[in-house]
N, C-alpha and C positions, 0 to 999 in steps of 0.2 A: 423394296430397296434392300432389305436384309437378305432376300433370296439372291439378288444380283451380287451383293457383296460376297456371299458364300460361293457363288459360281466363279467369281473372279479369284477368290482365294484358292479354290480347287484347281482352277486353270494354272495358276502360278506355281502350285505345288507339283504340277505334272513334270517339270524339269527344273528343279530348284537351283542347280549349279549355273545353268545358262542364264536364268533370270536374275540371280545375284550378280553375275557379271554385267548383264545389261543394266541393272539398277545402279551398280557402282559407276559405270562409265557415263550413264545418263545423269546421275547425281553430280559427278565431277564436272561434266560439260555444262549442266544447268547452273551450278554454283559459280563456275568461272565466267559464265556469260553475264550473270547478274552482278557479281563483284569480282573482277578479275584479280584483284590484289588481296582478296580475303585469304586468311590462313586457317582453313578448316582442315580437319583431319580425316582419316580414312572412314571412321564411323559416322561422321556427319555427312560425308558424301554418300555413303551407303544408305543412311537413314533418309536423306532427301530423295535419293534415287528410288528407294522402296516405296515411299509415300507417293512419289510421282508416277511410278509404274502402276501402283494400285489405283490411283486416281484416274490415270489414262485408260486402264482396262475397264474400270467401272463406267466411265463415260462411253467407251466403245459399246459395251453391252447395253447401257441405258438408252442410247440413241439408236440401237439396232443396227450398228455397222458390222456386227460380227459375221453376218451372212455374206457380205461383200468381201471381207478379208479371208473367209474360208475358200473362196474361189481361187486364191493365189497362195497355196500353202508353202511354196518354196520361198516366198518373201515374207513369211509371217514374223520371223525374228527381226527383220529390218523394220517392218511396220511397228512392231512392239517397241523397238529402240526409239524410233522417231516419236511415237506417242509418249514413251517414258521421258524423253528429252523435254517435250512440251510440258508434261506434268511436273517434271523436276524443276523446270524453269519457273513455273507458277509457284511451286512450294518454296523455292529459294527466294523468289521475289517477295513473297509474304514474310518469310523469315527476315529478309534484309530490311523490309519496311518496319518491322517490329524492333529488330536489333541489328543495326548495320554490322556486317562481318568485317 
């Protein structure tokens, strides 16, 4: 598990500006889907998005879906965004159940 986490971390550091943007947009979308009237700030959206992106990339590697995604490299950012959205939704839902936004 620790090796998988290191591979994910290394993958995300390959292009940090793109993945920070993907994380922010996914965190914003995931947070607004869970609690559309919540008033979270930029850093909370980014934090939720980063956790969601890391979680989703970890699950992609853990279940071995990486080889299927490598066959379509031109859509990799789109797949990463969709996975990050799902991960951000899960993280935002957990946060919302603990403390409603």
